[in-house]
N, C-alpha and C positions, 0 to 999 in steps of 0.2 A: 318276432321269431322267424328264423330261416328254416323252412321245411327241408331244404337240401342238406343242412348240416346239424339239425337238432340231434343231440345225443340220444340214442335208443338203447334199451337193455334187451339183449338177445337171450333167447332160450332155445335149447335143442328141440327139434321136431320130434313128435312121438315116433318110435322105431317103426311102427306099422305103416307110417307115411313115407319113410325114407326109402328111396330106390337106389341112389348112389351117393356116396360121400357122407359128410356130417353137417348138412346145412342147418343153420339156425334162423329163427325169425324174430322180429321185434314189431311191436305195435304201439302206436301212441294215438289215442282218440283225441281229436281236436274239438269236436262239437257234436251235439245231437240235435237234429232238427225234426221234431215230431218223432217218428220211428226210424228216421234215417241217421246213420252215423257217418261222419266225415273224419278221416284220420290219415296217418302215415303208417305204411307197412314196409318192411324190409326183409329180404332173404339173402343169405350168404350163398356162395357157390355150392352147387350140388343138385341133385334131382329128387323131387318129391311129388307124391300124388296128392290130390285134393278133391273135395266135393264142394263146388262153388255155391255162393249165395248170390242174390241179385246185386250186381255191382257195376259201377263204371269207375275206371281208374285212368290216371295220367302218370306215365313213367317220368320220374325226375332224374334218375341216374341208373346206370348199369345196363345189363343186357341179359335177355332170357329167351328161350323158345318155349312156347306153350302148346302142348299137344292136347287135342280134344278127343278123349277116348269115347265118351258117351254123352251126347250123340257124336258119332264120328264126323268130324269136320276137318278141313285143312289146318295144319299147324301154323302158328304165326310166330314171327320174331318181333320182340319189342325192345325199343331203345328209348333214350330221352325224347319226350314229346309224343310218344305213342299214346293213343287213347283207345281203350278197349272196353267192350261191354260183355260181361259174363252173366249167364242166366242161372238161377237157382237150380241145383241138382246136377248141373254139368259135371262130369268127371274129367279131370284134367291131370296132366303131368307137366310139371314145371322143371326145366333144366336151366339153372342160372349159371352163367359163365363169368359174370362180373356182378358183384353185389348189386341187387336190384332194389331201388327205393321208389315207392309210388304213393301218390295221394289217392285215396279211395273214397267213394260215396256208396254206401251199402245200406 
């Protein structure tokens, strides 16, 4: 399997989460290790808000800006190779400018 090209089925985000545009997301779980899930997640261009779970991810492709609303932290830009740690309960706003695909561990 090639994680960068695996076909994914996209669905629209709930309207309450969309800030700008019509972004869609897709998810493909790869494995469960105890209570930890490893998978592929993708979001098309647009802006959406989210409440995070404990997660570490590596960006495979695309570009996004992640704003940390609560707690307030500096925004970050992510590109292929970026490794990010998110904490449960963080409120974020994702602005995807190029379809973003990541491998996550949550």
